[in-house]
N, C-alpha and C positions, 0 to 999 in steps of 0.2 A: 277928442283927445282926453277929456276928463274921465271917460269911462272905458278907456282902451283896454285896461286889464280885464274888466268884466266881459267886454266884447270878445277879446281873444279867447277867454275861457269858453264862451258860448260857441265860437267857431271850432275850437278843439273838440268840444263835445259833439258837435254836428259831424265833424270829420270822423270821429270814432264810431258813431252810429252808422254812417255811410260805409266805412271800411268793413264793419261787421256784416252789413248787408251784401257788399260786394264779395267778401270772402265766402259767404253762404251760397250766393249765386254761382261763384266760380267753382266751389267744391261740388255743387250739384251738377254743373256742366261737365266737370272732370269725371265724376262717377258715370254719367250718361255716356261719355266717350269711352271710358274703360269697358263698360258693358257692351257697347255697340261695336267697337272696333274689331274684335275677333269675328263677330257674325258678319259684318260688312266685308271683311277680308275674305272670309270663306265663300261668300256669295260671289264676289268678284272673281275669285279663282275658278269657281264652277263655270261662270259665264265665259271667262277668258279661255278656258280649255275647250269649250264648244266653238270658240273662234280661232282655233289653231294653235294656241299656246298649251301644248299637251302636258308639259312638265313645268310650267311657270309657277313661281312663288310670288305672292303678293301679301304685304303686311302694312298695317297702319301703326306708325310709331308715334308715341306721345312723349314729348320731352318737356319736363317742368321748367317754367320760367322763374327767374329770381323774383320778379315782381309781376303781378297780373297785367295783362295787356287788353287791347280792345277785343281780341278773339278768345280771351279766357286765360287760364292759368298754365297753359302749356302750348307748345307748337305742335302741329299735326303734320306729319310727313308720310307720303305714300312711298313705300319701298317695293321695288320690283326686281325679280330675278328671272329673266326669260330662259336661261340655260341652266340645266341641272349641274350641280357641283360648284356653281359660281355664287358668291355672296350677293345678297340683295342690296341694291343701291337706290338712292332717290330716283324716283320715276322721272322727275323733271330734268335730270342730268344725263340719263343713259338711254332713254327710249328714242328710237328713230321715229320719224314722222308717221310711218305706217304702223309701228307698234303703238305709238301714242294714240292714234286714231282708234285702233281696235280696243285698247285698254279703256279709252273713254267710253266706247260703246258698251263694254262690259260694266263699267261703273254706272252708266245711265240705266242699263238693264237691271242692275242690282237695286237701284234707287227708284225704279219706275213708279212704284206705288207711293213714294214719298215726294218725289220731285214735282214741283208745280210749274216748271218752265214750260210754256205753251208750245214753243217752236224749237225744233232741233234740226240743224243743218250739218250734213256730213259731205265733205268734198273729197271724193275718190278714197273713201275709207277702206275700199277693197284693193287698193294698189299693192302690188307685189305679193299677192296671195294666189293660191291655186284655185281651180274651179270648185272643189269641194268646200274649201274654207269660204269662198265667195258666196256660195249658197247658204252657209251658216250665218254669214254676215247679213245676207238678205233677210233671213228668217228673224234674226234679232231685231232688225229695223222694222220689220212687219209687226212684231210683237209690241215694240215701242209705239208704233202707230195707233195702237188701241188706246193709249193714254195721252199721246202728244201728236202734234202735227210734225211729220218728219219729211224733210226734203233731202234727197241724196243725189249727188252727181256720180254717175258710174259708167264704166265701159263694159261691164259684165252683163250678158243677157240673163244669167242666173239671178242677178239682183234686180234688174229692171222688170223681169217677169213677175216678181212678187209685189210690186207696187200697186196701190189702188188706182193710180193715174200715171200714165207714161207720157213724158214730154220730150220732144226732140229739139235740140239746139242746133241751128244751122247758121253758117255764115254765107252772106250773099253780097255781091257788088252792086252798088247803086250809084251810077255816075263815077265820081272819083273817090268814093267812100266805100268802106266795108262795114256792113251792118250785121248784127246778130239777130236771129229770129227764134222765137220760142213758140211751139205749137203742140197741142196734145195729139197723140196718135191713139187710135182705138180700133177694135175689130180687126179686119184683115190688114189694115195699114200697120197696126201694132205687130202683127205676126211678121209682116214684111221687114219691119225694123229689127225685130229679134233675129231674123234670118241674116240680115246684114251684120248685126253685132256678132253673130256666130262665125262670120268670116267665110261663109260658103253659100251655096245655092243648091237647087235641086230638091227632090222630094224628101230625101232623108233630113236635110236641114230644116225644111218646113215642118216635117212631122215632129222633130225635136223642139222647135219653137212652140208649136201648139201644145206639146206635152208640158213645157215649162209653165204655161199659163193655166194648166189644170190645177185645181186646189189639191193640196197634199193630204 
């Protein structure tokens, strides 16, 4: 209590030093974001167009905060415009589950050389897309597999054929219970499974399944 004035001055001086350090760090982060945002957006657009969004627009919006927060001196918002002529809006608000999954794949592809996440799981990321786009989705995940472990649940033979390992999930009855089984299929059994996924049989379907497994 006797030295409270001196102590308050010391604390104010410490706060001023820390504030200058925080402002310098925040400004450096802001500059890095401003430099990186256009390049990141352009890369995401390129990947998203390969995934079926032919005329999509993607932007990274930086909005300054009145006071710095735990994430820096601005908020970062991803803006997405899937349809030409429509304004871009926050991705988190307008994207359907299928769109969100594919955009996430585009983002992960754009950041593949920076992202240190070891495992990526995609659950039916190819839902509600055509065969051509499904093949593109499969190639994107195959490329990601060069840097990450990728697990994907799919009903598309075009996607399954591009995997390094193909697992089949089946349900079975055991007594009064239903259990799920997971086992790997390979060689001719994998071809059989791709034929089943193609929804047909015969020599033509088998030839197509074998062709899907051939390296591009």
